[in-house]
C-alpha positions in Angstrom: 136.4 32.0 102.5 134.8 29.1 101.0 135.9 25.5 100.6 135.0 22.6 99.5 131.6 21.3 99.5 132.1 17.5 100.9 134.1 15.7 102.9 135.5 12.3 102.0 132.9 9.6 103.4 135.3 6.8 104.5 136.0 6.6 107.9 139.9 5.9 107.9 140.5 8.4 104.8 141.6 12.1 105.1 138.8 15.0 104.0 139.2 17.6 102.0 138.5 21.2 102.9 139.2 23.6 100.1 142.6 22.7 98.8 143.6 21.4 102.3 142.8 18.7 104.1 141.2 17.4 107.2 140.6 13.9 108.3 137.4 12.9 110.1 135.8 10.0 111.3 133.3 8.6 113.3 131.4 6.1 114.8 129.9 6.6 118.1 126.9 4.1 118.4 125.1 1.8 116.3 122.6 2.9 113.7 118.8 3.0 115.0 115.4 4.4 113.6 112.9 6.0 116.1 109.5 4.3 116.4 107.0 7.4 116.2 105.8 5.9 119.2 102.1 7.4 118.4 100.4 3.9 120.3 100.7 2.7 123.6 102.7 5.5 124.6 102.0 7.3 127.9 102.7 11.1 128.4 104.6 10.5 131.7 106.5 13.3 134.1 109.5 11.4 134.9 111.6 12.9 137.8 115.4 12.0 137.3 116.4 15.1 139.3 116.1 13.1 142.7 118.5 10.0 142.7 115.9 6.6 142.6 118.3 4.6 141.7 116.5 4.1 138.2 118.7 3.7 135.1 116.7 4.4 131.9 118.1 3.7 128.5 119.2 6.1 126.3 120.0 6.3 122.5 122.5 9.0 120.0 119.7 10.9 117.8 122.4 11.1 115.4 123.3 8.3 113.3 125.8 8.9 110.1 128.0 11.9 108.6 131.4 12.5 109.2 130.6 14.4 112.1 128.0 13.9 114.6 126.1 15.4 116.8 126.1 14.8 120.8 122.7 14.2 122.1 121.5 10.9 123.7 117.8 11.1 124.4 116.5 8.8 127.3 114.2 5.8 125.9 112.4 3.2 126.9 112.7 -0.5 125.8 115.4 -2.1 124.0 116.0 -3.1 120.4 116.6 -0.8 117.2 113.2 0.6 117.9 113.7 1.8 121.2 111.3 4.7 121.6 111.9 7.8 122.7 110.4 8.6 126.4 108.0 10.4 126.1 105.7 12.6 124.1 104.6 14.3 127.2 102.3 17.1 127.4 104.7 18.4 130.5 108.4 18.8 131.1 110.1 15.7 131.7 113.9 16.1 133.0 115.7 18.7 134.8 114.1 22.0 133.7 115.3 25.7 133.8 114.8 26.1 137.1 116.5 23.8 138.5 119.4 24.2 136.5 119.4 27.8 137.8 119.5 26.4 141.4 122.0 24.0 140.7 124.3 26.1 139.4 123.8 29.1 141.3 122.0 31.2 138.2 120.9 34.5 139.0 118.4 34.4 136.0 118.1 38.4 136.4 121.7 39.4 136.1 124.5 39.9 133.3 127.8 41.0 134.1 128.2 42.9 131.1 126.4 46.2 130.3 125.2 44.8 126.7 123.5 41.4 125.9 126.3 39.0 125.2 125.6 36.6 121.9 125.5 32.9 121.9 126.3 31.7 118.3 124.8 27.9 118.3 126.3 26.1 115.6 124.3 22.6 114.1 123.8 20.9 110.8 120.2 21.1 108.8 117.3 23.2 109.4 115.1 23.2 111.7 111.2 24.9 110.9 109.6 24.8 114.0 113.0 25.8 116.0 111.1 29.5 117.2 108.0 28.2 118.0 109.3 25.1 120.4 111.8 27.7 122.1 108.8 29.7 122.7 107.3 26.9 124.5 110.3 26.1 126.5 110.9 29.6 127.6 107.4 30.5 128.6 107.0 27.1 130.5 109.8 28.2 132.9 108.9 32.1 132.7 111.8 33.2 130.6 111.5 36.5 128.5 110.1 35.7 125.2 113.3 34.9 122.8 112.3 35.6 118.9 113.1 37.0 115.6 110.8 40.1 116.2 112.2 41.3 119.0 115.7 40.8 118.2 116.6 38.0 120.6 116.8 35.2 118.0 118.2 35.1 114.7 118.8 32.2 112.4 120.7 31.8 109.6 122.7 29.8 107.1 126.2 28.8 106.8 127.1 32.0 105.2 125.1 34.2 107.3 121.9 34.9 105.2 118.3 34.6 106.7 117.5 33.1 103.7 117.5 30.1 102.3 117.8 28.3 105.0 119.3 24.2 105.2 116.0 21.5 104.6 115.1 19.8 108.1 117.6 16.6 108.8 116.7 13.2 107.5 114.3 11.2 110.1 117.1 8.7 111.1 119.9 11.6 112.0 117.4 14.2 113.9 120.0 17.4 114.3 116.5 19.2 115.3 116.8 17.1 118.8 120.4 19.0 119.0 119.7 22.5 118.4 116.3 22.4 120.5 118.7 21.1 123.3 121.7 23.6 122.3 119.2 26.6 122.9 117.0 25.2 125.4 120.3 24.9 127.7 121.7 28.1 126.5 118.3 29.7 127.5 118.5 27.9 131.0 122.0 29.6 131.7 121.5 33.2 130.2 117.6 34.2 129.7 119.3 37.6 129.3 121.6 36.5 126.3 120.5 37.0 122.7 120.9 33.9 120.3 122.2 33.3 117.1 121.8 29.8 115.3 123.7 29.6 112.3 122.6 26.3 110.4 124.9 24.4 108.5 123.6 22.9 105.1 124.5 19.4 106.5 127.0 17.5 108.5 129.0 15.9 105.4 130.4 19.0 103.9 132.3 21.9 105.2 129.5 24.0 106.3 130.2 23.5 110.0 133.1 24.9 109.6 132.4 27.8 107.8 129.7 28.4 110.5 132.5 29.4 113.0 133.5 32.4 110.8 130.0 33.6 110.3 129.0 33.9 113.8 131.9 35.8 114.7 131.4 37.7 111.8 127.5 38.7 113.1 128.6 39.4 116.6 129.2 36.2 118.4 130.4 36.7 122.2 130.7 32.9 122.9 130.3 29.5 120.3 129.0 26.4 121.1 129.6 23.8 119.0 128.0 20.5 120.3 129.2 17.9 117.4 132.7 15.9 116.9 134.2 13.3 115.6 137.4 11.3 116.1 140.9 12.4 114.8 142.7 9.8 113.0 146.6 9.1 113.3 148.7 10.8 111.1 146.1 13.8 109.9 147.1 17.1 109.8 144.4 19.2 111.8 145.8 22.7 110.3 143.6 23.2 107.6 140.3 22.6 110.0 142.5 25.0 113.0 141.9 28.3 110.9 138.1 28.4 111.6 138.5 27.9 115.3 141.3 30.6 115.8 139.0 33.3 117.1 140.7 35.4 119.5 138.5 37.2 122.4 135.6 34.5 121.2 135.1 31.6 123.6 134.7 28.4 121.7 133.1 25.7 123.6 132.8 22.1 122.0 130.9 18.7 123.3 134.0 16.3 124.7 132.3 13.5 123.5 129.6 10.9 124.3 131.2 7.6 124.1 133.7 7.5 126.8 137.5 7.4 126.9 138.8 7.8 123.8 135.2 7.2 122.1 136.0 3.6 123.1 132.5 3.2 124.9 130.6 2.1 121.6 129.9 -1.6 119.4 132.4 -3.4 118.5 133.4 -2.0 114.8 132.8 1.5 115.7 135.7 4.2 115.2 137.6 5.1 118.0 140.1 8.1 118.9 139.8 11.9 120.5 136.7 13.9 119.4 137.8 16.8 117.4 137.2 19.7 117.6 137.2 19.2 121.3 140.9 18.5 120.8 141.8 21.9 119.1 144.1 24.1 120.5 141.6 26.9 120.1 138.9 25.5 121.9 137.5 24.7 125.6 136.7 20.7 125.4 133.2 20.5 128.0 132.8 17.5 129.7 129.4 15.9 131.7 128.4 14.7 134.7 125.2 13.4 136.7 123.1 15.9 138.4 121.5 14.9 141.5 119.0 16.5 143.9 120.5 16.0 147.4 119.4 17.9 150.4 122.1 16.9 152.9 124.4 19.1 150.8 125.0 22.8 151.1 124.9 23.4 147.5 121.6 21.0 147.5 122.6 19.1 144.6 125.5 16.7 143.9 127.6 15.8 140.6 129.7 12.6 139.5 130.6 12.4 136.3 128.8 10.4 133.5 130.0 7.0 133.9 129.7 3.7 131.9 126.6 1.7 132.0 127.3 -2.0 133.4 125.3 -4.7 133.5 126.1 -8.0 135.2 129.5 -6.7 135.4 129.7 -6.0 131.3 129.5 -2.4 130.2 126.7 -1.5 127.8 128.5 -0.3 125.0 125.4 1.2 123.5 124.8 3.5 126.3 128.0 5.8 125.8 129.6 8.1 128.8 131.0 11.4 129.2 133.9 11.7 126.3 137.9 12.6 127.6 141.1 11.9 125.5 144.8 12.8 124.6 145.0 14.5 121.1 147.2 12.8 118.5 148.8 15.9 117.8 147.8 19.0 119.4 150.7 20.8 121.4 150.2 20.1 125.1 149.1 23.4 127.1 150.9 24.5 129.7 148.2 24.6 132.6 147.7 21.2 131.8 150.2 19.9 134.3 148.5 17.3 136.1 147.3 15.4 132.4 149.1 12.5 131.9 148.7 13.0 127.7 152.0 13.9 125.4 149.3 16.2 123.7 146.2 18.3 124.7 143.7 16.5 127.1 139.9 16.9 127.2 137.9 18.2 129.2 138.8 21.4 130.5 135.3 22.2 132.3 132.0 20.1 132.8 128.0 20.3 133.6 125.2 18.0 133.8 125.2 15.8 130.5 124.5 11.9 131.9 121.1 11.2 130.2 120.3 9.4 133.3 119.8 13.2 134.9 118.5 14.1 131.6 117.3 17.5 130.9 113.9 18.8 129.3 113.4 19.7 125.9 110.6 21.0 123.6 110.8 19.6 120.3 108.5 18.9 118.1 109.2 16.7 114.9 107.4 13.6 114.2 109.4 11.4 116.1 108.9 13.4 119.5 105.8 16.1 119.1 106.5 17.4 122.7 108.5 17.1 125.8 111.4 14.7 126.2 114.6 14.2 128.1 118.2 14.7 126.9 121.8 14.5 127.7 124.9 13.9 126.3 127.8 16.9 126.2 125.8 18.3 123.9 123.9 19.3 126.7 126.7 20.4 129.2 128.9 22.8 125.9 126.0 25.3 125.2 125.3 26.0 129.3 128.6 26.1 130.2 129.0 28.5 126.7 126.2 31.1 128.4 127.6 31.2 131.5 130.6 32.0 130.1 129.0 34.7 128.5 126.7 35.7 131.0 129.6 36.3 133.4 131.3 38.5 131.7 134.1 35.9 130.7 133.2 35.4 127.1 136.8 36.3 125.5 138.2 33.7 127.5 139.5 31.3 124.8 141.7 28.5 126.5 140.9 26.3 129.4 143.8 28.0 131.8 141.2 30.3 132.9 139.3 27.2 134.6 142.6 26.2 135.9 143.0 29.7 137.6 139.8 29.9 138.9 139.2 26.1 140.4 137.8 28.0 143.7 134.9 29.0 141.6 133.9 25.7 140.6 132.4 22.6 142.1 135.1 19.1 141.8 133.8 16.7 140.7 136.0 13.6 142.2 133.9 10.4 141.4 132.7 8.3 138.0 134.5 6.7 135.5 133.8 7.0 131.8 135.8 3.6 130.7 139.5 1.9 131.0 142.7 4.1 130.6 145.5 1.8 131.7 148.1 3.7 132.9 146.8 6.9 132.8 144.1 6.8 135.5 143.4 10.6 135.5 141.9 10.1 131.9 139.0 8.4 133.0 138.3 8.6 136.8 136.9 11.8 138.2 139.4 13.0 141.1 140.0 16.0 143.1 141.3 18.5 140.7 141.4 18.3 137.0 140.3 15.1 135.4 139.8 14.1 131.8 135.8 13.2 132.4 135.0 16.4 134.3 138.3 18.8 133.8 138.6 20.8 136.6 135.1 21.0 137.7 131.2 22.4 137.4 131.2 26.5 137.2 129.8 28.1 140.6 128.0 30.9 138.6 127.7 33.1 141.9 131.4 33.0 142.4 132.1 33.5 138.6 129.7 36.6 138.4 132.4 38.4 140.4 134.6 38.0 137.9 133.3 40.7 135.4 136.0 43.2 134.6 135.7 46.5 136.8 137.8 49.8 137.3 137.6 52.1 140.2 139.7 55.6 140.7 140.3 57.7 143.8 142.3 60.7 144.5 143.8 61.8 148.3 146.0 64.6 149.1 147.6 65.4 153.0 150.2 67.9 154.6 152.7 68.1 157.2 154.9 70.1 159.2 158.6 69.0 160.6 157.8 65.5 161.5 154.0 65.2 161.0 152.1 62.8 158.4 149.5 63.8 156.2 146.9 61.1 155.1 144.6 61.7 152.3 141.4 59.1 151.3 139.6 58.9 148.1 137.6 57.0 146.4 135.5 56.6 142.7 133.0 54.3 141.3 132.4 52.9 137.7 130.1 51.7 135.8 130.1 48.3 137.4 130.1 49.2 140.7 133.3 49.0 142.2 135.2 51.8 144.2 138.6 52.6 144.8 140.4 55.0 147.2 143.8 56.2 148.2 145.7 57.3 151.2 148.8 59.1 151.4 151.4 59.7 154.0 154.3 61.7 154.5 156.9 63.2 157.1 159.9 64.6 158.2 160.1 68.6 157.3 157.6 70.2 155.5 155.9 68.0 152.8 152.6 67.0 151.2 151.4 63.9 150.1 148.5 62.0 147.7 147.1 59.2 146.5 145.4 57.9 143.4 144.3 54.5 142.9 142.7 52.9 139.7 142.0 49.1 139.2 140.6 46.3 137.7 139.8 43.2 138.6 140.7 40.4 136.7 138.9 37.9 134.6 140.3 35.4 137.3 138.3 37.0 139.7 141.4 38.7 141.6 140.9 42.1 144.1 142.1 45.2 142.1 144.7 46.9 143.6 147.0 50.1 142.7 147.5 53.7 143.2 150.4 56.4 143.5 151.6 59.2 145.9 154.3 60.7 147.9 155.3 58.6 150.7 153.1 55.2 151.3 150.2 54.6 149.1 147.6 51.6 149.4 145.2 51.2 146.7 142.2 49.5 147.8 139.1 48.1 145.3 136.3 46.8 146.8 134.3 43.5 145.3 130.5 42.7 145.1 128.4 45.4 143.6 126.6 44.6 140.3 124.2 46.1 138.5 121.0 44.5 138.0 120.2 44.9 134.2 117.0 46.7 133.7 
């Protein structure tokens, strides 16, 4: 279904999709250009993994349009021409292996028998995408992901391999966003396929059309690292139809401008970030990830918090997003939320630019390794984790509310001021706005893959005797089931059979039938190593 070509550019006016209306407005950061940094820019190898107290600057790479990508690049210096740090020959930032360590990812395993497909939806083209991805994956020993071997597919918003969109303007560099997305998806699930759907630009309806395209082309999950504030009185209905895809999880960056998009320079539009507030999406917040040898996990996380200098909040530096929608119905699982409507976020992962991730991107401004953060990092990372663990069909944050034991709770960090609604801007025990229900522990979530088991048993007895029977069965994912049957009184026989499936909340599978008492058992823990 095709729709109109352009959105209205006014920040406070509703915009058109087909003959329907979608209002969007965005003003996350002040517009700034990026010096190419050819002179006097050392190739440093910064280490943001260990917390040294350093708090480098960062800047958005997307500066215009009704929808903006949510990537923040670490920078050095100040003013309009802050230079990206750094044009390094070696990685700067947290790499794939550290990410796998922090979130307990076994890069050799999938919980599914077929390769999941992670769809990445961004605006504009990216000529060097395949080559840049190859450098990132080679750096960390990840298997090659190319168009030739079928792992990588790049299409336009209509699903065609050509023509692909033109590269973005230099001051609105969505290539950084796309590089970040595919690198984070690669780190979280090296065995997954990548589908990159490129909208013509960020001003038309291509980002919406791309949702349908991704599903048509077989996406297991979809990642959207972009958004724009809802406006009072607008109807989201025209846009919602694009995100309504049962059994395909859609993960959306919760925003890079703190609570309700308020950590922005004066004059910028505020409001809850859509499509993170959609009833059909899962909103992903951001954390600061720090290596910490004193903990069992080996890492600690706090919310991506506001940056203050001399007691004054730096409005150019952003913070992880959270908000209350202005119209989306509040879901039943958000019992802790003080919002009248749906709240964000549902879940979170690494995203603070201070502990940014390593990204390889060769554009005029970057040309090599850079360190990037933002909820643009956390959204594709969590999407890929969910695909890898067999949870790609989850389309609601309710999954995380039912699986808090498989998450790391993030309990500190403030992303703004939310008078009277403390949980919306302060990380706390349990659900909170900045980090949702927590960050994923993949070793625990991996056990949430669907499995079945079956077994039969027979037994006989005479008079008051008893009979027992046992049986086991093994399915394709390695779970087993068994049954026992017991009878008594006169001549009798007893039998039991069992079949069970482990649900997506990671529960134990039980079930069975027989004459007399029957217990069905299902044992967890065996997972196939994908060859």
